[in-house]
N, CA, C, O and CB atoms as a CASP TS submission, in Angstrom:
PFRMAT TS
TARGET T0000
AUTHOR 0000-0000-0000
METHOD Language model
MODEL 1
PARENT N/A
ATOM      1  N   PRO     1     -22.758 -11.421  19.861  1.00  0.00           N
ATOM      2  CA  PRO     1     -22.545  -9.917  19.977  1.00  0.00           C
ATOM      3  C   PRO     1     -23.364  -9.058  19.149  1.00  0.00           C
ATOM      4  O   PRO     1     -23.926  -9.704  18.265  1.00  0.00           O
ATOM      5  CB  PRO     1     -21.198  -9.575  19.666  1.00  0.00           C
ATOM      6  N   GLU     2     -23.619  -7.834  19.136  1.00  0.00           N
ATOM      7  CA  GLU     2     -24.494  -7.071  18.588  1.00  0.00           C
ATOM      8  C   GLU     2     -23.883  -6.907  17.213  1.00  0.00           C
ATOM      9  O   GLU     2     -24.625  -7.089  16.248  1.00  0.00           O
ATOM     10  CB  GLU     2     -24.762  -5.831  19.375  1.00  0.00           C
ATOM     11  N   TYR     3     -22.616  -6.583  17.012  1.00  0.00           N
ATOM     12  CA  TYR     3     -21.882  -6.385  15.866  1.00  0.00           C
ATOM     13  C   TYR     3     -20.727  -7.272  15.834  1.00  0.00           C
ATOM     14  O   TYR     3     -19.976  -7.450  16.793  1.00  0.00           O
ATOM     15  CB  TYR     3     -21.493  -5.036  15.744  1.00  0.00           C
ATOM     16  N   TRP     4     -20.598  -7.911  14.505  1.00  0.00           N
ATOM     17  CA  TRP     4     -19.253  -8.777  14.450  1.00  0.00           C
ATOM     18  C   TRP     4     -18.143  -8.154  13.711  1.00  0.00           C
ATOM     19  O   TRP     4     -17.070  -8.751  13.620  1.00  0.00           O
ATOM     20  CB  TRP     4     -19.481 -10.149  13.770  1.00  0.00           C
ATOM     21  N   CYS     5     -18.319  -7.016  13.184  1.00  0.00           N
ATOM     22  CA  CYS     5     -17.405  -6.217  12.476  1.00  0.00           C
ATOM     23  C   CYS     5     -17.639  -4.766  12.427  1.00  0.00           C
ATOM     24  O   CYS     5     -18.752  -4.242  12.477  1.00  0.00           O
ATOM     25  CB  CYS     5     -17.336  -6.670  11.218  1.00  0.00           C
ATOM     26  N   SER     6     -16.354  -4.068  12.313  1.00  0.00           N
ATOM     27  CA  SER     6     -16.451  -2.559  12.101  1.00  0.00           C
ATOM     28  C   SER     6     -15.453  -2.050  11.113  1.00  0.00           C
ATOM     29  O   SER     6     -14.244  -2.233  11.257  1.00  0.00           O
ATOM     30  CB  SER     6     -16.239  -1.797  13.421  1.00  0.00           C
ATOM     31  N   ILE     7     -15.948  -1.450  10.172  1.00  0.00           N
ATOM     32  CA  ILE     7     -15.338  -0.799   9.324  1.00  0.00           C
ATOM     33  C   ILE     7     -14.980   0.689   9.263  1.00  0.00           C
ATOM     34  O   ILE     7     -15.921   1.456   9.468  1.00  0.00           O
ATOM     35  CB  ILE     7     -15.897  -1.079   8.483  1.00  0.00           C
ATOM     36  N   ALA     8     -13.785   1.226   9.016  1.00  0.00           N
ATOM     37  CA  ALA     8     -13.738   2.510   9.071  1.00  0.00           C
ATOM     38  C   ALA     8     -12.706   3.011   7.745  1.00  0.00           C
ATOM     39  O   ALA     8     -11.632   2.477   7.468  1.00  0.00           O
ATOM     40  CB  ALA     8     -13.261   2.898  10.576  1.00  0.00           C
ATOM     41  N   TYR     9     -13.259   4.038   7.103  1.00  0.00           N
ATOM     42  CA  TYR     9     -12.794   4.389   5.708  1.00  0.00           C
ATOM     43  C   TYR     9     -12.014   5.614   6.227  1.00  0.00           C
ATOM     44  O   TYR     9     -12.381   6.486   7.014  1.00  0.00           O
ATOM     45  CB  TYR     9     -14.054   4.701   4.463  1.00  0.00           C
ATOM     46  N   PHE    10     -10.529   5.409   5.408  1.00  0.00           N
ATOM     47  CA  PHE    10      -9.577   6.502   5.547  1.00  0.00           C
ATOM     48  C   PHE    10      -9.014   7.004   4.479  1.00  0.00           C
ATOM     49  O   PHE    10      -8.461   6.163   3.769  1.00  0.00           O
ATOM     50  CB  PHE    10      -8.619   6.213   6.285  1.00  0.00           C
ATOM     51  N   GLU    11      -8.943   8.649   3.940  1.00  0.00           N
ATOM     52  CA  GLU    11      -8.196   8.889   2.927  1.00  0.00           C
ATOM     53  C   GLU    11      -7.140   9.569   3.458  1.00  0.00           C
ATOM     54  O   GLU    11      -7.237  10.403   4.358  1.00  0.00           O
ATOM     55  CB  GLU    11      -8.819   9.513   1.918  1.00  0.00           C
ATOM     56  N   MET    12      -5.914   9.154   2.801  1.00  0.00           N
ATOM     57  CA  MET    12      -4.920   9.393   3.813  1.00  0.00           C
ATOM     58  C   MET    12      -4.745   9.036   5.060  1.00  0.00           C
ATOM     59  O   MET    12      -4.774   7.849   5.383  1.00  0.00           O
ATOM     60  CB  MET    12      -4.834  10.341   3.944  1.00  0.00           C
ATOM     61  N   ASP    13      -4.517  10.123   6.022  1.00  0.00           N
ATOM     62  CA  ASP    13      -4.478   9.616   7.397  1.00  0.00           C
ATOM     63  C   ASP    13      -5.834  10.254   8.126  1.00  0.00           C
ATOM     64  O   ASP    13      -5.819  10.352   9.353  1.00  0.00           O
ATOM     65  CB  ASP    13      -2.997  10.087   8.170  1.00  0.00           C
ATOM     66  N   VAL    14      -6.848  10.629   7.480  1.00  0.00           N
ATOM     67  CA  VAL    14      -8.027  11.204   8.071  1.00  0.00           C
ATOM     68  C   VAL    14      -9.152  10.436   7.653  1.00  0.00           C
ATOM     69  O   VAL    14      -9.390  10.183   6.472  1.00  0.00           O
ATOM     70  CB  VAL    14      -8.214  12.621   7.728  1.00  0.00           C
ATOM     71  N   GLN    15     -10.064   9.944   8.928  1.00  0.00           N
ATOM     72  CA  GLN    15     -11.139   9.217   8.739  1.00  0.00           C
ATOM     73  C   GLN    15     -12.060   9.921   8.213  1.00  0.00           C
ATOM     74  O   GLN    15     -12.276  11.102   8.488  1.00  0.00           O
ATOM     75  CB  GLN    15     -11.551   8.653   9.747  1.00  0.00           C
ATOM     76  N   VAL    16     -12.734   9.173   7.332  1.00  0.00           N
ATOM     77  CA  VAL    16     -13.928   9.853   6.573  1.00  0.00           C
ATOM     78  C   VAL    16     -15.394   9.294   6.928  1.00  0.00           C
ATOM     79  O   VAL    16     -15.592   8.096   6.727  1.00  0.00           O
ATOM     80  CB  VAL    16     -13.706   9.645   4.981  1.00  0.00           C
ATOM     81  N   GLY    17     -16.380  10.048   7.417  1.00  0.00           N
ATOM     82  CA  GLY    17     -17.478   9.362   7.890  1.00  0.00           C
ATOM     83  C   GLY    17     -17.200   8.741   9.196  1.00  0.00           C
ATOM     84  O   GLY    17     -16.172   8.856   9.863  1.00  0.00           O
ATOM     85  N   GLU    18     -18.404   7.978   9.501  1.00  0.00           N
ATOM     86  CA  GLU    18     -18.463   7.426  10.919  1.00  0.00           C
ATOM     87  C   GLU    18     -17.871   6.106  10.667  1.00  0.00           C
ATOM     88  O   GLU    18     -17.495   5.877   9.518  1.00  0.00           O
ATOM     89  CB  GLU    18     -19.988   7.345  11.625  1.00  0.00           C
ATOM     90  N   THR    19     -17.716   5.097  11.677  1.00  0.00           N
ATOM     91  CA  THR    19     -17.194   3.760  11.697  1.00  0.00           C
ATOM     92  C   THR    19     -18.621   3.046  11.514  1.00  0.00           C
ATOM     93  O   THR    19     -19.621   3.386  12.146  1.00  0.00           O
ATOM     94  CB  THR    19     -16.277   3.348  13.136  1.00  0.00           C
ATOM     95  N   PHE    20     -18.581   1.958  10.518  1.00  0.00           N
ATOM     96  CA  PHE    20     -19.618   1.214   9.943  1.00  0.00           C
ATOM     97  C   PHE    20     -19.488  -0.022  10.895  1.00  0.00           C
ATOM     98  O   PHE    20     -18.425  -0.604  11.113  1.00  0.00           O
ATOM     99  CB  PHE    20     -19.450   0.928   8.299  1.00  0.00           C
ATOM    100  N   LYS    21     -20.795  -0.374  11.474  1.00  0.00           N
ATOM    101  CA  LYS    21     -20.795  -1.567  12.290  1.00  0.00           C
ATOM    102  C   LYS    21     -21.406  -2.268  11.661  1.00  0.00           C
ATOM    103  O   LYS    21     -22.452  -1.783  11.229  1.00  0.00           O
ATOM    104  CB  LYS    21     -21.235  -1.576  13.519  1.00  0.00           C
ATOM    105  N   VAL    22     -21.096  -3.723  11.287  1.00  0.00           N
ATOM    106  CA  VAL    22     -21.877  -4.805  10.772  1.00  0.00           C
ATOM    107  C   VAL    22     -22.551  -5.651  11.671  1.00  0.00           C
ATOM    108  O   VAL    22     -21.988  -6.447  12.423  1.00  0.00           O
ATOM    109  CB  VAL    22     -21.135  -5.574  10.035  1.00  0.00           C
ATOM    110  N   PRO    23     -23.877  -5.452  11.575  1.00  0.00           N
ATOM    111  CA  PRO    23     -24.687  -6.752  12.629  1.00  0.00           C
ATOM    112  C   PRO    23     -24.356  -8.006  12.505  1.00  0.00           C
ATOM    113  O   PRO    23     -23.978  -8.560  11.473  1.00  0.00           O
ATOM    114  CB  PRO    23     -26.190  -6.957  12.451  1.00  0.00           C
ATOM    115  N   SER    24     -24.513  -8.534  13.703  1.00  0.00           N
ATOM    116  CA  SER    24     -24.488 -10.079  13.723  1.00  0.00           C
ATOM    117  C   SER    24     -25.537 -10.821  12.781  1.00  0.00           C
ATOM    118  O   SER    24     -25.332 -11.962  12.369  1.00  0.00           O
ATOM    119  CB  SER    24     -24.763 -10.557  15.199  1.00  0.00           C
ATOM    120  N   SER    25     -26.548 -10.165  12.508  1.00  0.00           N
ATOM    121  CA  SER    25     -27.498 -10.642  11.594  1.00  0.00           C
ATOM    122  C   SER    25     -26.790 -10.676  10.245  1.00  0.00           C
ATOM    123  O   SER    25     -27.409 -11.436   9.501  1.00  0.00           O
ATOM    124  CB  SER    25     -28.777  -9.771  11.589  1.00  0.00           C
ATOM    125  N   CYS    26     -25.825 -10.189   9.705  1.00  0.00           N
ATOM    126  CA  CYS    26     -25.256 -10.125   8.391  1.00  0.00           C
ATOM    127  C   CYS    26     -23.905 -10.748   8.304  1.00  0.00           C
ATOM    128  O   CYS    26     -22.880 -10.118   8.567  1.00  0.00           O
ATOM    129  CB  CYS    26     -25.183  -8.747   7.949  1.00  0.00           C
ATOM    130  N   PRO    27     -23.922 -12.099   7.899  1.00  0.00           N
ATOM    131  CA  PRO    27     -22.819 -12.548   8.290  1.00  0.00           C
ATOM    132  C   PRO    27     -21.665 -12.263   6.922  1.00  0.00           C
ATOM    133  O   PRO    27     -20.490 -12.624   6.980  1.00  0.00           O
ATOM    134  CB  PRO    27     -23.110 -14.100   8.768  1.00  0.00           C
ATOM    135  N   ILE    28     -22.224 -11.615   5.828  1.00  0.00           N
ATOM    136  CA  ILE    28     -21.560 -11.077   4.733  1.00  0.00           C
ATOM    137  C   ILE    28     -21.747  -9.569   4.650  1.00  0.00           C
ATOM    138  O   ILE    28     -22.847  -9.069   4.883  1.00  0.00           O
ATOM    139  CB  ILE    28     -22.017 -11.739   3.513  1.00  0.00           C
ATOM    140  N   VAL    29     -20.540  -8.740   4.275  1.00  0.00           N
ATOM    141  CA  VAL    29     -20.765  -7.417   4.269  1.00  0.00           C
ATOM    142  C   VAL    29     -20.107  -6.963   2.827  1.00  0.00           C
ATOM    143  O   VAL    29     -19.015  -7.416   2.485  1.00  0.00           O
ATOM    144  CB  VAL    29     -20.139  -6.719   5.613  1.00  0.00           C
ATOM    145  N   THR    30     -20.771  -6.130   2.086  1.00  0.00           N
ATOM    146  CA  THR    30     -20.156  -5.428   0.654  1.00  0.00           C
ATOM    147  C   THR    30     -19.700  -4.167   1.244  1.00  0.00           C
ATOM    148  O   THR    30     -20.128  -3.605   2.252  1.00  0.00           O
ATOM    149  CB  THR    30     -21.348  -5.119  -0.744  1.00  0.00           C
ATOM    150  N   VAL    31     -18.506  -3.724   0.234  1.00  0.00           N
ATOM    151  CA  VAL    31     -18.039  -2.656   0.599  1.00  0.00           C
ATOM    152  C   VAL    31     -17.986  -2.412  -1.142  1.00  0.00           C
ATOM    153  O   VAL    31     -17.552  -3.217  -1.966  1.00  0.00           O
ATOM    154  CB  VAL    31     -16.666  -2.668   1.715  1.00  0.00           C
ATOM    155  N   ASP    32     -18.576  -1.021  -1.416  1.00  0.00           N
ATOM    156  CA  ASP    32     -18.457  -0.481  -2.992  1.00  0.00           C
ATOM    157  C   ASP    32     -18.557   0.635  -2.915  1.00  0.00           C
ATOM    158  O   ASP    32     -18.693   1.123  -1.793  1.00  0.00           O
ATOM    159  CB  ASP    32     -19.384  -0.864  -4.038  1.00  0.00           C
ATOM    160  N   GLY    33     -18.528   1.530  -4.149  1.00  0.00           N
ATOM    161  CA  GLY    33     -18.517   2.886  -4.209  1.00  0.00           C
ATOM    162  C   GLY    33     -19.866   3.318  -4.954  1.00  0.00           C
ATOM    163  O   GLY    33     -19.877   4.105  -5.901  1.00  0.00           O
ATOM    164  N   TYR    34     -20.935   2.743  -4.446  1.00  0.00           N
ATOM    165  CA  TYR    34     -22.204   3.348  -4.669  1.00  0.00           C
ATOM    166  C   TYR    34     -22.599   4.043  -3.579  1.00  0.00           C
ATOM    167  O   TYR    34     -21.937   4.140  -2.545  1.00  0.00           O
ATOM    168  CB  TYR    34     -23.186   2.457  -5.011  1.00  0.00           C
ATOM    169  N   VAL    35     -23.824   4.607  -3.807  1.00  0.00           N
ATOM    170  CA  VAL    35     -24.576   5.386  -2.971  1.00  0.00           C
ATOM    171  C   VAL    35     -25.707   5.075  -1.936  1.00  0.00           C
ATOM    172  O   VAL    35     -26.054   5.945  -1.137  1.00  0.00           O
ATOM    173  CB  VAL    35     -25.014   6.095  -3.706  1.00  0.00           C
ATOM    174  N   ASP    36     -26.328   3.734  -1.952  1.00  0.00           N
ATOM    175  CA  ASP    36     -27.614   3.320  -1.487  1.00  0.00           C
ATOM    176  C   ASP    36     -27.277   2.051  -0.530  1.00  0.00           C
ATOM    177  O   ASP    36     -27.351   0.852  -0.798  1.00  0.00           O
ATOM    178  CB  ASP    36     -28.641   2.962  -2.771  1.00  0.00           C
ATOM    179  N   PRO    37     -26.918   2.637   0.559  1.00  0.00           N
ATOM    180  CA  PRO    37     -26.568   1.373   1.618  1.00  0.00           C
ATOM    181  C   PRO    37     -27.726   0.093   1.597  1.00  0.00           C
ATOM    182  O   PRO    37     -27.457  -1.107   1.648  1.00  0.00           O
ATOM    183  CB  PRO    37     -26.549   2.057   3.346  1.00  0.00           C
ATOM    184  N   SER    38     -28.944   0.649   1.516  1.00  0.00           N
ATOM    185  CA  SER    38     -30.143  -0.075   1.768  1.00  0.00           C
ATOM    186  C   SER    38     -30.106  -1.428   2.570  1.00  0.00           C
ATOM    187  O   SER    38     -30.632  -2.488   2.230  1.00  0.00           O
ATOM    188  CB  SER    38     -30.704  -0.320   0.518  1.00  0.00           C
ATOM    189  N   GLY    39     -29.458  -1.200   3.575  1.00  0.00           N
ATOM    190  CA  GLY    39     -29.572  -2.471   4.561  1.00  0.00           C
ATOM    191  C   GLY    39     -28.146  -2.186   5.518  1.00  0.00           C
ATOM    192  O   GLY    39     -27.347  -1.263   5.359  1.00  0.00           O
ATOM    193  N   GLY    40     -28.101  -3.198   6.480  1.00  0.00           N
ATOM    194  CA  GLY    40     -27.010  -3.456   7.431  1.00  0.00           C
ATOM    195  C   GLY    40     -25.675  -4.193   6.813  1.00  0.00           C
ATOM    196  O   GLY    40     -24.623  -4.360   7.429  1.00  0.00           O
ATOM    197  N   ASP    41     -25.917  -4.553   5.610  1.00  0.00           N
ATOM    198  CA  ASP    41     -24.977  -5.447   5.141  1.00  0.00           C
ATOM    199  C   ASP    41     -24.203  -4.828   3.917  1.00  0.00           C
ATOM    200  O   ASP    41     -23.763  -5.585   3.052  1.00  0.00           O
ATOM    201  CB  ASP    41     -25.667  -6.748   4.794  1.00  0.00           C
ATOM    202  N   ARG    42     -24.058  -3.685   3.843  1.00  0.00           N
ATOM    203  CA  ARG    42     -23.705  -2.688   2.775  1.00  0.00           C
ATOM    204  C   ARG    42     -23.060  -1.490   3.293  1.00  0.00           C
ATOM    205  O   ARG    42     -23.717  -0.738   4.012  1.00  0.00           O
ATOM    206  CB  ARG    42     -24.898  -2.262   2.017  1.00  0.00           C
ATOM    207  N   PHE    43     -21.491  -1.149   2.924  1.00  0.00           N
ATOM    208  CA  PHE    43     -20.865   0.081   3.011  1.00  0.00           C
ATOM    209  C   PHE    43     -20.503   0.742   1.981  1.00  0.00           C
ATOM    210  O   PHE    43     -19.455   0.456   1.402  1.00  0.00           O
ATOM    211  CB  PHE    43     -19.935   0.029   3.636  1.00  0.00           C
ATOM    212  N   CYS    44     -21.210   1.624   1.620  1.00  0.00           N
ATOM    213  CA  CYS    44     -21.496   2.537   0.275  1.00  0.00           C
ATOM    214  C   CYS    44     -20.199   3.623   0.454  1.00  0.00           C
ATOM    215  O   CYS    44     -20.485   4.575   1.180  1.00  0.00           O
ATOM    216  CB  CYS    44     -23.306   3.455   0.285  1.00  0.00           C
ATOM    217  N   LEU    45     -18.891   3.628  -0.065  1.00  0.00           N
ATOM    218  CA  LEU    45     -18.116   4.699  -0.209  1.00  0.00           C
ATOM    219  C   LEU    45     -18.523   5.992  -0.798  1.00  0.00           C
ATOM    220  O   LEU    45     -18.094   7.109  -0.509  1.00  0.00           O
ATOM    221  CB  LEU    45     -17.197   4.307  -0.809  1.00  0.00           C
ATOM    222  N   GLY    46     -19.433   5.659  -1.684  1.00  0.00           N
ATOM    223  CA  GLY    46     -20.199   6.795  -2.530  1.00  0.00           C
ATOM    224  C   GLY    46     -20.773   7.907  -1.829  1.00  0.00           C
ATOM    225  O   GLY    46     -20.713   9.075  -2.213  1.00  0.00           O
ATOM    226  N   GLN    47     -21.367   7.470  -0.719  1.00  0.00           N
ATOM    227  CA  GLN    47     -22.059   8.247  -0.107  1.00  0.00           C
ATOM    228  C   GLN    47     -21.337   9.213   0.937  1.00  0.00           C
ATOM    229  O   GLN    47     -21.975   9.956   1.683  1.00  0.00           O
ATOM    230  CB  GLN    47     -22.970   7.489   0.393  1.00  0.00           C
ATOM    231  N   LEU    48     -19.985   9.134   0.918  1.00  0.00           N
ATOM    232  CA  LEU    48     -18.911   9.734   1.743  1.00  0.00           C
ATOM    233  C   LEU    48     -18.292  10.815   1.222  1.00  0.00           C
ATOM    234  O   LEU    48     -17.518  10.701   0.271  1.00  0.00           O
ATOM    235  CB  LEU    48     -17.934   8.866   2.033  1.00  0.00           C
ATOM    236  N   SER    49     -18.565  11.959   1.785  1.00  0.00           N
ATOM    237  CA  SER    49     -17.690  13.139   1.041  1.00  0.00           C
ATOM    238  C   SER    49     -16.665  13.724   1.785  1.00  0.00           C
ATOM    239  O   SER    49     -16.789  13.620   3.005  1.00  0.00           O
ATOM    240  CB  SER    49     -18.512  14.316   0.623  1.00  0.00           C
ATOM    241  N   ASN    50     -15.615  14.354   1.333  1.00  0.00           N
ATOM    242  CA  ASN    50     -14.751  15.046   2.098  1.00  0.00           C
ATOM    243  C   ASN    50     -14.356  16.173   1.139  1.00  0.00           C
ATOM    244  O   ASN    50     -14.070  16.087  -0.056  1.00  0.00           O
ATOM    245  CB  ASN    50     -13.586  14.171   2.644  1.00  0.00           C
ATOM    246  N   VAL    51     -14.405  17.240   1.925  1.00  0.00           N
ATOM    247  CA  VAL    51     -13.760  18.721   1.239  1.00  0.00           C
ATOM    248  C   VAL    51     -12.395  18.661   0.881  1.00  0.00           C
ATOM    249  O   VAL    51     -12.056  19.334  -0.093  1.00  0.00           O
ATOM    250  CB  VAL    51     -13.800  20.006   2.242  1.00  0.00           C
ATOM    251  N   HIS    52     -11.519  17.970   1.490  1.00  0.00           N
ATOM    252  CA  HIS    52     -10.085  17.754   1.398  1.00  0.00           C
ATOM    253  C   HIS    52      -9.761  16.788   0.296  1.00  0.00           C
ATOM    254  O   HIS    52      -8.574  16.580   0.043  1.00  0.00           O
ATOM    255  CB  HIS    52      -9.534  17.251   2.709  1.00  0.00           C
ATOM    256  N   ARG    53     -10.719  16.167  -0.395  1.00  0.00           N
ATOM    257  CA  ARG    53     -10.289  14.883  -1.336  1.00  0.00           C
ATOM    258  C   ARG    53      -9.536  15.539  -2.198  1.00  0.00           C
ATOM    259  O   ARG    53      -9.971  16.609  -2.625  1.00  0.00           O
ATOM    260  CB  ARG    53     -11.455  13.995  -2.131  1.00  0.00           C
ATOM    261  N   THR    54      -8.247  15.052  -2.647  1.00  0.00           N
ATOM    262  CA  THR    54      -7.567  15.413  -3.874  1.00  0.00           C
ATOM    263  C   THR    54      -7.954  14.606  -5.173  1.00  0.00           C
ATOM    264  O   THR    54      -8.883  13.800  -5.215  1.00  0.00           O
ATOM    265  CB  THR    54      -6.123  15.262  -3.630  1.00  0.00           C
ATOM    266  N   GLU    55      -7.262  14.873  -6.054  1.00  0.00           N
ATOM    267  CA  GLU    55      -7.677  14.038  -7.482  1.00  0.00           C
ATOM    268  C   GLU    55      -6.709  12.760  -7.460  1.00  0.00           C
ATOM    269  O   GLU    55      -6.887  11.853  -8.273  1.00  0.00           O
ATOM    270  CB  GLU    55      -7.362  15.055  -9.084  1.00  0.00           C
ATOM    271  N   ALA    56      -5.855  12.718  -6.670  1.00  0.00           N
ATOM    272  CA  ALA    56      -5.122  11.445  -6.152  1.00  0.00           C
ATOM    273  C   ALA    56      -6.220  10.552  -5.772  1.00  0.00           C
ATOM    274  O   ALA    56      -6.554   9.596  -6.471  1.00  0.00           O
ATOM    275  CB  ALA    56      -4.099  11.699  -4.867  1.00  0.00           C
ATOM    276  N   ILE    57      -6.809  10.881  -4.604  1.00  0.00           N
ATOM    277  CA  ILE    57      -7.596  10.327  -3.853  1.00  0.00           C
ATOM    278  C   ILE    57      -8.761   9.760  -4.685  1.00  0.00           C
ATOM    279  O   ILE    57      -9.143   8.597  -4.560  1.00  0.00           O
ATOM    280  CB  ILE    57      -7.930  11.211  -2.861  1.00  0.00           C
ATOM    281  N   GLU    58      -9.467  10.909  -5.797  1.00  0.00           N
ATOM    282  CA  GLU    58     -10.552  10.422  -6.641  1.00  0.00           C
ATOM    283  C   GLU    58     -10.227   9.347  -7.565  1.00  0.00           C
ATOM    284  O   GLU    58     -11.005   8.420  -7.793  1.00  0.00           O
ATOM    285  CB  GLU    58     -11.077  11.471  -7.394  1.00  0.00           C
ATOM    286  N   ARG    59      -8.808   9.498  -8.223  1.00  0.00           N
ATOM    287  CA  ARG    59      -8.525   8.251  -9.145  1.00  0.00           C
ATOM    288  C   ARG    59      -8.482   6.947  -8.174  1.00  0.00           C
ATOM    289  O   ARG    59      -9.063   5.954  -8.611  1.00  0.00           O
ATOM    290  CB  ARG    59      -6.981   8.431 -10.010  1.00  0.00           C
ATOM    291  N   ALA    60      -7.945   6.858  -7.085  1.00  0.00           N
ATOM    292  CA  ALA    60      -7.746   5.885  -6.353  1.00  0.00           C
ATOM    293  C   ALA    60      -9.400   5.063  -5.882  1.00  0.00           C
ATOM    294  O   ALA    60      -9.649   3.859  -5.834  1.00  0.00           O
ATOM    295  CB  ALA    60      -6.823   6.536  -5.159  1.00  0.00           C
ATOM    296  N   ARG    61     -10.108   5.983  -5.654  1.00  0.00           N
ATOM    297  CA  ARG    61     -11.577   5.502  -5.363  1.00  0.00           C
ATOM    298  C   ARG    61     -12.224   5.095  -6.792  1.00  0.00           C
ATOM    299  O   ARG    61     -12.961   4.110  -6.742  1.00  0.00           O
ATOM    300  CB  ARG    61     -12.533   6.783  -4.591  1.00  0.00           C
ATOM    301  N   TYR    62     -12.080   5.628  -7.897  1.00  0.00           N
ATOM    302  CA  TYR    62     -12.594   5.129  -9.122  1.00  0.00           C
ATOM    303  C   TYR    62     -11.960   3.984  -9.378  1.00  0.00           C
ATOM    304  O   TYR    62     -12.658   3.109  -9.891  1.00  0.00           O
ATOM    305  CB  TYR    62     -12.487   5.994 -10.207  1.00  0.00           C
ATOM    306  N   SER    63     -10.767   3.718  -9.156  1.00  0.00           N
ATOM    307  CA  SER    63      -9.978   2.517  -9.598  1.00  0.00           C
ATOM    308  C   SER    63     -10.566   1.313  -8.618  1.00  0.00           C
ATOM    309  O   SER    63     -10.739   0.203  -9.121  1.00  0.00           O
ATOM    310  CB  SER    63      -8.216   2.786  -9.414  1.00  0.00           C
ATOM    311  N   ALA    64     -10.913   1.566  -7.024  1.00  0.00           N
ATOM    312  CA  ALA    64     -11.357   0.609  -6.450  1.00  0.00           C
ATOM    313  C   ALA    64     -12.532   0.170  -6.720  1.00  0.00           C
ATOM    314  O   ALA    64     -12.803  -1.020  -6.558  1.00  0.00           O
ATOM    315  CB  ALA    64     -11.271   0.766  -5.436  1.00  0.00           C
ATOM    316  N   ASP    65     -13.456   1.091  -7.193  1.00  0.00           N
ATOM    317  CA  ASP    65     -14.934   0.724  -7.665  1.00  0.00           C
ATOM    318  C   ASP    65     -14.945   0.103  -8.803  1.00  0.00           C
ATOM    319  O   ASP    65     -15.672  -0.887  -8.888  1.00  0.00           O
ATOM    320  CB  ASP    65     -15.841   1.828  -7.851  1.00  0.00           C
ATOM    321  N   SER    66     -14.317   0.431  -9.722  1.00  0.00           N
ATOM    322  CA  SER    66     -14.252  -0.262 -10.945  1.00  0.00           C
ATOM    323  C   SER    66     -13.325  -1.645 -11.004  1.00  0.00           C
ATOM    324  O   SER    66     -13.272  -2.201 -12.101  1.00  0.00           O
ATOM    325  CB  SER    66     -13.754   0.750 -11.929  1.00  0.00           C
ATOM    326  N   SER    67     -12.793  -2.073 -10.198  1.00  0.00           N
ATOM    327  CA  SER    67     -12.159  -3.225 -10.405  1.00  0.00           C
ATOM    328  C   SER    67     -12.893  -4.497 -10.212  1.00  0.00           C
ATOM    329  O   SER    67     -13.772  -4.498  -9.351  1.00  0.00           O
ATOM    330  CB  SER    67     -11.118  -3.210  -9.665  1.00  0.00           C
ATOM    331  N   PRO    68     -12.643  -5.682 -10.949  1.00  0.00           N
ATOM    332  CA  PRO    68     -13.638  -6.907 -10.640  1.00  0.00           C
ATOM    333  C   PRO    68     -13.806  -7.593  -9.541  1.00  0.00           C
ATOM    334  O   PRO    68     -12.762  -7.976  -9.012  1.00  0.00           O
ATOM    335  CB  PRO    68     -13.452  -7.838 -11.338  1.00  0.00           C
ATOM    336  N   PRO    69     -14.722  -7.851  -9.065  1.00  0.00           N
ATOM    337  CA  PRO    69     -14.971  -8.480  -7.604  1.00  0.00           C
ATOM    338  C   PRO    69     -13.714  -9.853  -7.352  1.00  0.00           C
ATOM    339  O   PRO    69     -13.702 -10.492  -6.300  1.00  0.00           O
ATOM    340  CB  PRO    69     -16.868  -9.202  -7.570  1.00  0.00           C
TER
END
């Protein structure tokens, strides 16, 4: 198949951004809070904006980004 995985990011019950499709040529995908996807093997939450983002969501995003791998 062309893609082996699809990732959709939600804040509460609203999808933010488009569904990210991981190409079959990338057996490993990294999800992080940075802003530079630089390839098909990385899904960066930092580049996604949401005008309805709450303070609680910001804290959760920060917590997820700063947790150890």
